[in-house]
C-alpha positions, -999 to +999 in steps of 0.1 A: +030+095+079+002+120+084+002+149+060-019+177+074-035+185+040-055+153+044-076+172+069-087+199+044-115+197+018-094+182-009-078+157+014-110+146+032-127+139-002-097+119-013-097+098+018-134+091+015-132+079-020-101+057-012-121+041+016-150+034-008-128+020-035-111-003-011-142-017+006-147-046-018-110-055-018-106-054+020-139-073+025-126-103+007-090-101+019-094-122+050-068-142+067-048-146+099-025-117+094-031-082+078-003-057+079-006-021+070+027-003+064+024+034+071-005+055+084-026+074+058-051+098+073-054+081+108-048+047+123-084+035+116-088+049+081-091+016+063-100-009+090-138-005+093-145-032+066-115-054+073-120-091+081-088-105+096-079-124+127-049-102+133-043-066+122-011-047+127-002-012+118+035-003+113+050+032+115+085+045+117+077+068+146+056+066+178+020+075+170-013+066+187-028+035+173+005+021+159+012-016+168+048-017+158+075+010+154+102-001+130+119+008+098+098-002+068+127-021+051+137-039+083+105-052+099+111-075+128+086-101+116+092-137+106+090-146+069+058-159+053+034-152+082+014-124+065-017-129+044-022-093+032+001-063+031-014-029+025+007+000+013-014+033+013+008+058-005+037+043+015+064+041-012+057+077-024+067+091+010+101+076+013+134+081-006+143+045-010+114+023-018+125-010-034+140-024-002+105-020+014+090-041-014+118-067-009+110-069+028+073-071+021+078-100-003+096-120+024+069-114+049+040-125+027+029-161+025+030-178-008-003-168-025-005-137-002-019-105-014-004-070-017-027-040-021-012-006-029-027+028-037-008+057-052-011+090-070-012+089-107+017+111-120+002+113-154-029+131-142-041+166-135-032+160-098+003+149-108+007+179-131-003+203-103+021+185-079+051+191-102+041+226-112+037+236-076+073+225-068+058+196-048+039+219-025+007+203-036+004+167-023+029+178+004+049+150+018+051+130-014+088+124-022+080+110-056+050+099-076+053+064-089+037+053-122+016+022-124+040+008-150+070+013-127+052-001-096+039-032-114+074-039-130+089-039-095+062-063-083+065-087-113+103-088-108+097-098-072+074-127-082+040-111-080+011-117-104-009-085-110-046-093-103-061-058-107-052-023-117-079+003-111-079+041-116-102+063-095-109+098-081-117+116-113-119+151-098-101+183-104-074+192-078-094+222-064-112+230-032-145+230-050-155+196-063-157+192-101-161+156-113-146+148-146-166+128-173-153+092-178-173+082-209-142+076-230-124+048-212-091+054-230-087+087-212-097+074-177-061+070-164-053+106-173-083+120-155-080+100-123-058+111-095-052+077-079-047+040-088-051+008-068-029-023-075-038-057-062-011-084-067-007-119-055+026-135-045+032-165-067+040-198-051+077-207-054+085-240-071+097-266-046+131-269-065+137-232-058+121-229-024+153-232-003+168-202-022+140-180-008+139-192+028+163-183+056+186-209+070+172-234+045+138-239+062+104-222+063+095-202+094+060-204+107+037-190+133+013-161+137+021-124+132+016-118+169+040-146+179+066-133+155+065-098+169+065-110+205+095-132+198+114-102+186+104-081+215+115-107+240 
């Protein structure tokens, strides 16, 4: 999804800092398959520093730069072929979000990484969002707290590797950076958070319960997608 406000001063500054914050994570998140679910900004927003053999962008509508058009909770990709799944504000823009996480879990390899960024509801940005009747941060169906997001991930078998708050600026056209000398207040001053989680390996005794038809599927992301299209 491509909210038009991302093109204005507030949105462009946000995108720039999100890119900067994700550089280190994306640089070390290499592998055969990298899947971004949902456009944020434009199709190339987060790929400049990406090291992956295969990169695919999924959207629910036909947009330039999209590799696959499909429902986020019913992706036509085989299980356990993805190394990294990236969710840039994806769950905030939909009404039903847990089925998307369920589908994502099935696609990831054991030990695969999930990276998510979201708006902090307990921040000045979140406060302005709710006081404006959701006209600020237009397109966000709901803001999801870090606690709620990580609880979902842990219940699905993820280990939380990193939680990082960033973009400590006032939600105004003019940029006013907020002081972050007192760490305890950082989450309440930062507009966004980033979660990095690893899918835990499933014990062999339980493995068949989490595979389709009693066996593991294998192959590349491109092979998986081409098989479905055929």
